[in-house]
Backbone bond lengths (Angstrom), bond angles and torsions (degrees), N, CA, C in turn:
res aa  C-N    CA-C-N  psi(-1)  N-CA   C-N-CA  omega(-1)  CA-C   N-CA-C  phi
1 M - - - 1.473 - - 1.526 109.89 -
2 S 1.313 116.69 133.96 1.456 121.80 176.24 1.524 109.42 -78.43
3 D 1.330 117.09 163.61 1.461 120.83 172.65 1.516 111.40 -90.17
4 C 1.352 116.84 -0.26 1.468 120.66 -175.87 1.523 110.75 -131.68
5 L 1.327 115.99 130.04 1.461 122.69 179.74 1.522 109.49 -109.84
6 V 1.320 117.42 125.72 1.461 122.98 172.98 1.511 107.93 -92.02
7 I 1.334 116.84 123.69 1.465 122.55 -177.17 1.524 108.26 -107.95
8 T 1.323 115.47 123.06 1.468 120.80 -175.42 1.533 110.12 -130.43
9 P 1.323 118.19 108.16 1.464 120.13 174.60 1.530 110.20 -74.65
10 T 1.325 116.50 145.94 1.466 119.71 179.75 1.528 111.77 -136.99
11 Y 1.313 113.68 143.41 1.468 122.99 167.57 1.520 106.22 -152.50
12 N 1.330 115.34 113.27 1.472 121.58 -178.76 1.531 112.09 56.88
13 E 1.317 115.49 61.84 1.470 121.09 179.52 1.527 111.02 -123.76
14 K 1.310 118.03 35.86 1.461 120.31 -176.71 1.519 112.37 -63.05
15 E 1.344 117.73 -29.55 1.468 120.08 -178.90 1.521 111.77 -72.51
16 N 1.347 117.07 -22.35 1.454 120.67 -172.19 1.519 115.59 -112.09
17 I 1.333 117.16 -26.57 1.463 119.09 -162.90 1.528 113.40 -64.22
18 E 1.315 118.58 -43.26 1.467 118.33 -179.84 1.519 111.05 -66.50
19 K 1.325 116.88 -40.65 1.468 121.03 -179.48 1.527 110.83 -62.18
20 I 1.327 116.75 -43.53 1.469 119.24 -176.61 1.527 110.81 -69.29
21 I 1.322 116.89 -38.91 1.467 120.80 179.03 1.519 110.55 -63.13
22 R 1.324 115.84 -48.38 1.479 119.14 -179.07 1.525 111.81 -64.27
23 K 1.322 116.50 -35.77 1.465 119.46 178.38 1.529 110.79 -64.87
24 V 1.329 117.29 -45.54 1.460 120.26 179.52 1.522 110.69 -60.45
25 F 1.317 116.98 -42.23 1.462 120.71 -177.27 1.524 113.12 -76.05
26 S 1.330 116.97 -7.68 1.468 120.14 176.42 1.523 112.60 -90.80
27 L 1.339 117.36 -7.42 1.467 120.69 -176.27 1.519 111.45 -69.20
28 P 1.330 117.71 154.44 1.471 120.71 -177.41 1.526 113.53 -66.95
29 K 1.340 117.98 -26.69 1.463 119.97 172.12 1.525 108.91 -95.28
30 E 1.303 116.43 142.68 1.462 120.54 -179.62 1.527 110.32 -81.92
31 F 1.299 115.13 123.79 1.459 122.68 172.50 1.524 108.50 -118.53
32 D 1.334 116.22 144.74 1.464 120.45 167.54 1.515 107.92 -94.16
33 M 1.347 117.47 159.20 1.451 121.36 179.94 1.525 110.31 -130.73
34 L 1.330 114.65 137.74 1.462 122.21 170.31 1.518 107.78 -118.26
35 I 1.325 116.07 121.47 1.470 121.80 174.92 1.516 108.09 -97.04
36 V 1.328 116.37 121.16 1.460 121.38 175.52 1.520 106.96 -98.42
37 E 1.321 115.66 103.28 1.455 122.83 -166.25 1.538 110.58 -104.68
38 D 1.340 116.01 122.30 1.454 121.44 -174.67 1.536 112.78 -97.87
39 N 1.339 114.88 49.51 1.468 120.87 173.72 1.535 112.07 56.99
40 S 1.329 116.00 50.61 1.468 121.25 -178.31 1.534 110.99 -61.95
41 P 1.327 117.64 127.02 1.465 119.40 178.03 1.526 113.81 -70.05
42 D 1.332 118.12 -12.31 1.461 120.44 -177.71 1.534 112.96 -87.31
43 G 1.340 117.68 0.50 1.449 120.01 176.62 1.527 115.07 90.76
44 T 1.316 117.77 15.99 1.460 120.25 178.49 1.525 111.57 -55.39
45 G 1.315 116.64 -44.54 1.460 120.99 -178.68 1.518 113.36 -59.29
46 A 1.321 116.58 -39.98 1.457 120.86 179.81 1.523 111.35 -64.58
47 I 1.321 117.11 -36.71 1.461 121.38 177.57 1.517 109.83 -64.04
48 V 1.335 116.82 -43.99 1.457 121.01 -179.83 1.533 110.42 -62.37
49 K 1.315 116.08 -45.34 1.472 119.97 -179.19 1.518 112.22 -62.09
50 E 1.292 117.39 -35.38 1.466 120.70 177.55 1.536 109.56 -67.50
51 L 1.318 116.87 -40.90 1.462 120.73 179.69 1.538 111.37 -69.71
52 M 1.304 117.36 -25.24 1.471 120.19 178.27 1.531 111.77 -63.27
53 K 1.330 116.80 -25.83 1.473 120.03 176.44 1.519 110.61 -68.14
54 E 1.326 116.04 -31.90 1.454 121.60 179.47 1.527 112.03 -81.26
55 F 1.361 115.20 -31.78 1.472 120.20 -178.49 1.530 109.59 -125.48
56 P 1.326 118.28 65.74 1.464 121.21 -170.40 1.522 114.82 -66.76
57 D 1.305 118.17 -25.80 1.460 121.02 -176.73 1.524 113.56 -105.46
58 R 1.343 116.10 5.62 1.456 119.41 -175.56 1.518 113.26 -127.09
59 L 1.338 116.49 -24.10 1.459 121.24 -175.33 1.520 110.38 -115.89
60 F 1.341 115.66 130.13 1.465 121.05 -176.69 1.532 108.69 -135.52
61 I 1.319 115.18 157.95 1.462 119.97 -179.84 1.523 109.75 -134.64
62 K 1.314 114.90 141.37 1.459 122.02 170.70 1.508 106.63 -122.88
63 E 1.325 116.17 113.27 1.459 121.15 -176.28 1.528 110.40 -95.47
64 R 1.321 115.68 138.63 1.452 121.85 179.06 1.533 109.01 -122.33
65 A 1.316 115.91 164.13 1.466 120.62 -172.39 1.521 112.75 -70.45
66 G 1.320 117.50 -25.02 1.465 120.94 -178.45 1.520 109.79 178.70
67 K 1.340 116.27 -170.96 1.456 121.23 -177.21 1.535 110.11 -68.64
68 Q 1.332 115.82 120.88 1.457 121.28 -178.34 1.519 112.66 -125.30
69 G 1.321 116.13 7.67 1.462 119.71 177.58 1.520 112.78 103.45
70 L 1.329 113.82 146.41 1.467 121.00 -178.26 1.519 111.56 -61.03
71 G 1.326 116.69 -42.55 1.443 120.42 -176.74 1.521 112.71 -62.70
72 T 1.317 117.31 -44.57 1.463 119.60 -179.93 1.525 111.22 -65.96
73 A 1.334 116.92 -31.97 1.478 120.20 177.45 1.524 109.85 -64.30
74 Y 1.322 116.36 -45.94 1.470 118.56 -179.55 1.532 111.32 -68.18
75 L 1.313 117.91 -37.34 1.462 119.63 178.03 1.520 111.24 -62.68
76 E 1.320 116.91 -39.98 1.462 119.19 176.27 1.528 110.16 -64.64
77 G 1.322 116.16 -38.35 1.458 119.59 176.76 1.523 111.98 -64.51
78 F 1.331 116.91 -41.37 1.466 120.25 178.01 1.523 111.34 -62.76
79 R 1.317 116.09 -42.92 1.473 119.49 178.05 1.523 110.63 -59.56
80 Y 1.320 115.50 -43.93 1.468 119.94 178.25 1.521 110.27 -60.37
81 G 1.308 116.41 -46.52 1.468 120.69 -178.19 1.520 112.64 -62.65
82 L 1.321 117.04 -41.19 1.456 120.59 178.40 1.523 111.01 -66.22
83 E 1.325 116.27 -42.52 1.469 120.59 -179.71 1.522 112.31 -64.07
84 H 1.344 116.46 -30.19 1.455 120.96 -176.32 1.522 113.78 -100.58
85 G 1.320 117.36 10.50 1.449 120.61 168.14 1.516 117.36 82.97
86 Y 1.314 119.61 19.69 1.467 121.31 178.62 1.534 110.49 -76.36
87 D 1.320 116.16 140.02 1.466 121.68 179.11 1.522 112.64 -86.00
88 Y 1.328 116.53 -25.15 1.458 121.78 -178.26 1.529 108.60 -138.09
89 M 1.331 115.56 144.15 1.456 121.00 177.06 1.527 109.27 -135.26
90 I 1.331 115.38 133.30 1.464 120.58 -175.62 1.525 110.10 -119.71
91 E 1.330 116.35 127.64 1.456 121.86 171.57 1.527 108.66 -80.55
92 M 1.332 117.08 132.91 1.464 119.68 178.25 1.519 109.66 -150.92
93 D 1.332 116.67 135.18 1.465 121.44 175.82 1.520 111.30 -70.46
94 A 1.334 114.97 160.11 1.460 120.96 -178.29 1.521 113.16 -89.50
95 D 1.331 118.64 -8.41 1.456 121.59 -165.60 1.537 114.99 -100.76
96 F 1.338 117.95 11.04 1.459 124.25 -179.08 1.524 113.56 71.46
97 S 1.330 118.56 9.19 1.457 118.55 170.78 1.532 109.56 -65.63
98 H 1.326 115.46 -28.83 1.465 122.23 169.42 1.517 107.44 -99.81
99 N 1.311 116.76 121.38 1.459 122.05 -178.68 1.528 109.65 -73.69
100 P 1.338 119.35 116.67 1.468 120.07 -179.68 1.520 114.53 -55.32
101 D 1.326 118.19 -27.15 1.466 120.31 177.45 1.532 111.15 -58.50
102 D 1.344 116.55 -29.18 1.457 119.94 -178.41 1.521 112.64 -75.30
103 L 1.329 118.22 -9.55 1.457 120.23 174.04 1.534 110.80 -55.44
104 L 1.315 115.77 -37.64 1.465 120.50 -178.91 1.524 111.29 -62.08
105 R 1.316 116.89 -41.49 1.475 120.02 -177.49 1.521 111.33 -73.17
106 L 1.342 117.03 -38.70 1.463 119.36 177.58 1.523 110.59 -65.05
107 Y 1.315 115.90 -44.65 1.459 119.73 179.63 1.529 110.75 -62.36
108 D 1.326 117.36 -47.71 1.467 121.28 -177.55 1.522 111.40 -59.75
109 A 1.345 116.65 -41.52 1.462 120.05 -179.15 1.527 111.11 -65.06
110 C 1.319 116.19 -37.21 1.466 119.83 179.45 1.532 110.84 -75.23
111 A 1.331 116.62 -43.89 1.458 120.51 -176.14 1.525 112.73 -67.97
112 T 1.341 117.23 -27.76 1.464 120.70 179.67 1.520 112.65 -93.11
113 G 1.334 117.32 4.97 1.445 120.74 173.22 1.508 116.92 85.15
114 K 1.323 118.01 12.15 1.463 119.17 177.59 1.528 111.16 -66.64
115 G 1.314 115.18 -31.19 1.455 120.29 176.88 1.511 110.53 -155.33
116 D 1.346 116.12 150.37 1.458 120.82 172.32 1.519 109.84 -78.99
117 V 1.328 115.20 -30.49 1.454 124.15 172.18 1.517 106.51 -124.31
118 V 1.332 117.19 124.79 1.467 121.10 -178.84 1.534 108.42 -116.44
119 V 1.327 114.98 124.23 1.458 122.06 -174.23 1.517 110.06 -106.22
120 G 1.331 117.01 128.42 1.450 121.61 168.90 1.507 108.18 -76.92
121 S 1.328 117.20 102.83 1.456 122.49 -165.23 1.533 113.19 -102.43
122 R 1.335 114.60 133.73 1.465 122.01 176.06 1.520 112.08 -86.19
123 Y 1.329 118.09 -13.42 1.455 121.04 -167.31 1.526 113.15 -132.00
124 V 1.314 119.45 32.77 1.461 120.83 -178.25 1.530 110.33 -61.22
125 D 1.336 115.44 130.94 1.483 122.28 178.18 1.523 112.30 55.47
126 G 1.336 116.76 30.19 1.444 120.13 176.53 1.519 115.50 81.58
127 K 1.338 117.88 -2.31 1.447 121.46 178.43 1.530 109.83 -84.21
128 I 1.313 117.43 135.40 1.463 122.60 -177.35 1.520 109.47 -99.20
129 S 1.347 116.45 123.78 1.472 121.59 -178.55 1.518 109.04 -125.44
130 V 1.328 115.96 72.86 1.465 122.68 -178.92 1.514 108.74 -131.58
131 V 1.338 116.59 134.13 1.462 122.14 -178.90 1.522 109.97 -115.12
132 N 1.318 116.90 133.65 1.459 124.37 170.31 1.521 115.60 74.80
133 W 1.327 118.36 15.30 1.454 119.73 174.58 1.530 109.45 -88.78
134 P 1.343 118.22 142.70 1.465 120.12 170.89 1.533 108.66 -61.41
135 M 1.326 116.39 149.09 1.462 120.36 -176.65 1.518 112.16 -58.20
136 G 1.327 117.57 -36.41 1.460 120.84 -179.11 1.512 111.53 -62.93
137 R 1.325 117.02 -44.71 1.473 120.12 -179.35 1.529 110.92 -69.73
138 L 1.326 116.06 -35.89 1.456 119.81 178.82 1.525 110.88 -63.51
139 M 1.320 116.67 -46.03 1.458 120.44 -179.70 1.521 111.04 -65.64
140 M 1.338 116.40 -38.59 1.460 120.12 178.90 1.530 110.08 -61.37
141 S 1.331 116.60 -44.99 1.460 120.72 -178.84 1.521 111.44 -66.92
142 Y 1.329 116.99 -44.15 1.458 121.20 -176.71 1.532 110.75 -64.19
143 Y 1.328 116.16 -46.92 1.459 118.60 -177.67 1.517 111.75 -75.51
144 A 1.334 116.82 -24.05 1.469 119.28 173.54 1.520 110.13 -63.58
145 S 1.336 116.94 -39.89 1.453 119.66 178.21 1.530 111.23 -66.78
146 M 1.324 117.42 -36.69 1.458 120.15 175.54 1.524 110.66 -63.38
147 Y 1.335 115.39 -42.44 1.462 121.50 179.01 1.522 110.63 -60.72
148 V 1.338 116.77 -42.31 1.465 120.82 179.99 1.527 110.01 -63.27
149 R 1.318 118.00 -43.75 1.467 120.50 178.95 1.527 111.09 -61.51
150 M 1.317 115.82 -40.44 1.460 120.26 -178.35 1.523 111.12 -66.56
151 V 1.324 117.73 -44.13 1.458 121.83 -175.30 1.523 112.02 -75.43
152 T 1.327 116.63 -43.48 1.468 120.63 -172.93 1.532 113.27 -91.90
153 G 1.316 116.20 -23.39 1.465 119.57 -175.60 1.517 113.25 81.21
154 M 1.341 117.83 4.74 1.467 119.93 178.62 1.515 110.32 -68.06
155 K 1.334 116.37 142.00 1.456 121.61 177.58 1.533 109.02 -95.09
156 V 1.314 116.20 55.15 1.451 122.11 -177.72 1.523 107.36 -124.15
157 F 1.330 116.97 122.91 1.455 120.53 -177.56 1.528 113.05 -72.22
158 D 1.335 117.24 -33.50 1.457 120.70 -177.08 1.536 109.48 -122.43
159 A 1.331 115.18 73.05 1.456 120.75 -174.74 1.530 112.91 -70.13
160 T 1.329 117.49 -21.97 1.471 120.59 -179.40 1.523 112.61 -91.86
161 A 1.323 117.46 1.56 1.469 121.11 -176.94 1.519 111.67 -58.90
162 G 1.340 115.83 143.78 1.451 121.60 179.63 1.513 113.91 -113.50
163 F 1.317 117.66 11.17 1.470 122.84 177.52 1.520 105.82 -110.43
164 V 1.329 116.53 93.47 1.466 121.23 -165.65 1.526 110.39 -139.90
165 C 1.333 115.74 137.14 1.458 122.05 174.58 1.531 108.85 -107.41
166 Y 1.328 116.12 126.56 1.461 122.59 176.61 1.518 110.38 -111.30
167 S 1.318 116.13 135.11 1.456 119.18 171.09 1.528 108.50 -78.66
168 R 1.308 115.53 154.96 1.461 121.36 -177.61 1.531 111.15 -57.43
169 R 1.338 117.70 -39.85 1.458 119.94 -174.99 1.524 111.78 -63.91
170 V 1.318 118.41 -28.46 1.466 120.86 176.38 1.521 110.14 -69.50
171 L 1.325 116.19 -50.33 1.465 120.52 -175.72 1.522 112.08 -66.80
172 E 1.333 116.82 -29.21 1.461 119.95 176.30 1.517 111.90 -67.59
173 K 1.320 118.09 -25.86 1.466 121.88 -177.83 1.531 113.12 -87.74
174 I 1.317 117.51 -22.94 1.469 120.77 -177.77 1.520 109.74 -84.38
175 K 1.308 116.16 129.09 1.462 121.12 177.45 1.531 108.63 -85.49
176 F 1.312 115.13 103.37 1.457 120.02 -172.92 1.532 112.45 -60.87
177 D 1.317 116.98 -31.09 1.467 119.58 -178.91 1.532 112.03 -70.78
178 K 1.337 117.10 -10.94 1.458 121.34 177.43 1.526 112.26 -96.28
179 V 1.330 117.81 -7.88 1.467 120.65 178.93 1.522 108.36 -71.31
180 R 1.320 115.39 125.94 1.467 120.71 -169.53 1.530 113.15 -92.83
181 F 1.336 117.54 -39.48 1.458 119.79 -167.47 1.523 112.27 -92.76
182 V 1.330 116.30 151.01 1.461 121.45 -177.50 1.521 112.82 -117.45
183 G 1.341 117.55 -19.70 1.462 120.67 -179.42 1.522 111.08 -94.61
184 Y 1.337 116.68 -144.02 1.462 119.77 -177.34 1.522 112.51 -70.52
185 A 1.342 117.34 -19.04 1.456 119.59 173.83 1.518 111.16 -63.73
186 F 1.307 117.23 -22.38 1.449 121.67 175.87 1.535 111.04 -56.04
187 Q 1.340 115.94 -40.84 1.463 120.15 -179.16 1.529 110.85 -62.85
188 I 1.309 116.60 -40.53 1.463 120.91 178.48 1.529 109.74 -68.06
189 E 1.315 116.66 -44.90 1.466 121.37 -177.68 1.527 111.82 -60.23
190 M 1.324 116.82 -42.35 1.464 120.21 -179.48 1.526 111.32 -64.37
191 K 1.315 117.22 -44.08 1.469 120.81 179.77 1.521 110.55 -65.97
192 Y 1.319 116.02 -42.97 1.463 119.70 -179.16 1.532 110.91 -65.68
193 T 1.313 116.33 -40.86 1.466 120.15 177.70 1.524 110.50 -61.89
194 A 1.319 116.69 -43.36 1.466 120.44 179.19 1.524 111.20 -60.30
195 T 1.329 117.52 -41.78 1.461 119.74 179.56 1.518 111.56 -67.96
196 R 1.322 117.35 -37.86 1.454 120.45 178.86 1.536 112.01 -67.28
197 L 1.320 115.49 -25.96 1.458 120.56 176.97 1.526 112.80 -85.55
198 G 1.347 116.05 0.19 1.460 120.24 174.26 1.515 115.36 94.03
199 F 1.317 117.82 10.93 1.464 119.83 -179.51 1.530 110.95 -88.69
200 K 1.321 114.57 155.63 1.468 121.43 -177.28 1.514 110.87 -95.16
201 I 1.336 116.23 132.81 1.464 122.29 175.46 1.524 108.88 -105.34
202 F 1.306 115.87 131.15 1.471 122.45 179.72 1.523 108.32 -123.92
203 E 1.341 116.77 135.93 1.463 120.89 -177.86 1.526 111.02 -106.74
204 V 1.321 115.50 131.44 1.451 124.14 176.07 1.534 107.48 -109.43
205 P 1.325 119.20 123.41 1.474 119.52 -178.71 1.528 111.74 -67.66
206 I 1.320 115.65 134.34 1.459 122.25 175.78 1.520 109.15 -131.83
207 V 1.320 116.46 167.15 1.458 122.44 169.60 1.518 106.68 -106.22
208 F 1.319 115.74 120.16 1.459 122.18 179.73 1.517 108.45 -94.77
209 T 1.337 117.12 126.49 1.458 121.59 -178.39 1.530 109.43 -117.64
210 D 1.321 116.63 125.65 1.456 119.94 -178.84 1.523 110.68 -61.72
211 R 1.326 115.08 149.23 1.466 120.67 -177.02 1.524 111.72 -58.36
212 I 1.340 114.97 148.91 1.467 122.12 175.01 1.527 109.79 -98.14
213 Y 1.342 116.40 -42.47 1.464 122.09 -177.91 1.520 110.16 -111.20
214 G 1.342 115.56 148.60 1.449 120.34 179.92 1.514 111.69 82.27
215 S 1.330 115.95 -178.08 1.456 120.23 -175.99 1.526 110.54 -121.31
216 S 1.332 115.87 150.72 1.449 121.85 -179.53 1.526 110.15 -67.95
217 K 1.351 116.46 148.02 1.457 121.66 178.38 1.533 111.58 -95.67
218 M 1.343 117.68 1.11 1.456 121.71 -179.86 1.525 110.16 -67.12
219 S 1.339 116.76 140.71 1.463 122.00 176.76 1.520 108.19 -144.63
220 M 1.342 116.17 166.45 1.460 120.10 178.41 1.534 110.94 -65.10
221 K 1.324 117.38 -34.02 1.466 121.09 177.42 1.525 110.34 -60.03
222 I 1.338 116.07 -44.53 1.465 120.96 179.42 1.516 110.43 -64.58
223 F 1.337 116.42 -41.15 1.464 120.19 -179.52 1.534 110.75 -64.63
224 K 1.338 116.75 -42.00 1.468 119.89 179.72 1.521 111.20 -63.99
225 E 1.332 116.28 -39.46 1.463 119.79 178.08 1.526 109.64 -58.73
226 A 1.331 115.78 -44.84 1.450 119.90 -179.19 1.531 111.52 -65.38
227 F 1.335 116.28 -44.48 1.462 120.61 -174.96 1.524 111.67 -65.12
228 F 1.335 116.79 -49.97 1.449 119.95 -176.00 1.535 111.83 -83.04
229 G 1.329 116.53 -27.01 1.448 119.74 -178.61 1.517 112.92 -68.55
230 V 1.324 117.21 -32.41 1.462 121.67 -178.85 1.524 110.60 -57.72
231 F 1.307 115.68 -43.53 1.471 119.43 -176.69 1.525 110.57 -63.13
232 S 1.337 116.89 -36.65 1.460 120.59 -177.83 1.520 112.41 -68.64
233 L 1.342 117.66 -22.95 1.455 120.07 -179.16 1.528 112.04 -60.71
234 R 1.312 116.92 -32.78 1.465 120.37 -177.03 1.522 112.54 -67.76
235 F 1.343 116.04 -18.44 1.466 119.67 -175.42 1.519 113.26 -107.15
236 R 1.341 116.66 11.80 1.455 120.61 176.99 1.524 110.95 -68.27
237 C 1.302 115.61 154.43 1.470 120.80 169.82 1.516 107.31 -89.70
238 W 1.327 117.91 99.75 1.454 121.28 -171.74 1.529 113.14 -78.16
239 R 1.318 117.26 -4.98 1.445 118.81 176.08 1.529 112.45 -65.48
240 R 1.320 116.29 -20.93 1.470 119.04 -177.19 1.539 111.03 -77.71
241 Y 1.350 118.02 -12.32 1.450 120.10 -178.66 1.524 109.26 -90.19
């Protein structure tokens, strides 16, 4: 058993899922993987189950009835990781927008104490490291992170990033039933909660590459949740955390 669990939510990722699993398991450090599968009609779950026969002690699946949001998928993954004794848990997309090679750097930064939460950042020190995004989406993401810093006061350049390593002690302190957001605002909420609880966030620069296969899960509803939800974070009663 590894000390680190990679949590990957999936919905219609049949083109990517086997490739990403095999890539993670080829790395020089051993990682375990949990796939949180939202009943993909394209057969993603069946591919994972077949691969579980090949990797019985490293690959796991949690199947859900349907799409319930990115945030709830990660929270279920965190609960699984805590219950099974993992010291570190890493959020990672299935579509190779997050380079699995960078798992090593996120893990090392967390394990050596550089941060309690380690973010794979596209925007460290104002530098943009994104490949194949349309200019409109790139600008929206970049300025959204600036907006988050301004509203919340967090010193995090890429607050919306979804490639994140959490140490066990952070996740043990966060009350998952109090987490409000389910879309991309979830990523902001988790980082902000960690900072309010006194944990250190450290950013590791990565190159983010837009997916080649499959379709993006981003929608205007998700964007609105993130935009308006950030402002509400400042008015939470943090004594409940």
